N, C-alpha and C positions, 0 to 999 in steps of 0.2 A: 428398901424401896426400889421400884423398877419403873420402866416406862410401860404404858398401856396403849394398845390399839383399840380405837373406839368405832362407833357405827359408820362414819364416813367411808371406812375401808370396805364395808359390806358391798359386794358386787363390783368393787373397783379393782382391788387386788393389783395395784400397779407394780409392786415388787422392788422399788428402789431401796426400800428399807433393808431387805434381805441382802442386797449387794454390798451395803456399807457396814453391816454389823460385824464388828471385829471378833465376836465370840459366838457367832452363829446361834443366837437365841431366838430367832424369829422363824416360825414355821407356817407353812401354808395350810389352811383348812379348806373346807368345802366352799365357804362364802367369803372368807377374809383371811388375813394373816393374824398371828397371835405371837405375843412375846412371853417367853418363859421367865417368870419373875425370879426363879432360883438361879438362872444363868446370867441374866441381864446385869451389866456392870455400870449402868447409869451414865453411859458416855454421851448420849444425846445425838449420836450420829444419825439414827433413824428418824428422829423428830425433824431434823434439819432438811431431810430430802423428801419427806412425804408430800406428794403433790395435792392431796386432799385434806391436809392438816388433821389427820385422824389420830396422831400419836401425841400423848401427853405424859409428863412425869406423873406418877401415881398421886402425888399431892396436889396436882393442878388439874385433874380430870374434872370437867364441868359436872355440876350436880345431875343434870339429865343424862349423863353418860357413865355415872358411877357404877352401874351394874356391870360394865365391861371390865372392871378390875377383877371381879369374881369370874367372869366368863373366860378371861385370859388364863387365870389360874386353873380353872376346871379343864380347859383344853388339854393341859399337860398332866392331869391326874389320871387320864384313861389309858 
């Protein structure tokens, strides 16, 4: 399991999450940040500092944001 960045990050891109990630698994995309699920160690540091509450543990992503689990994975497949 990993943490997932969801829609509130779109166009926000505050970046605090990148600064606190101990394994550098968060990358900036065109419209938002993404978490690499293969590198994320589930520490939760990013979730705690997100100013727009866009980051959830994969098990806790709200139903209306579930598509972002796959969106985050696909970002790192290209």
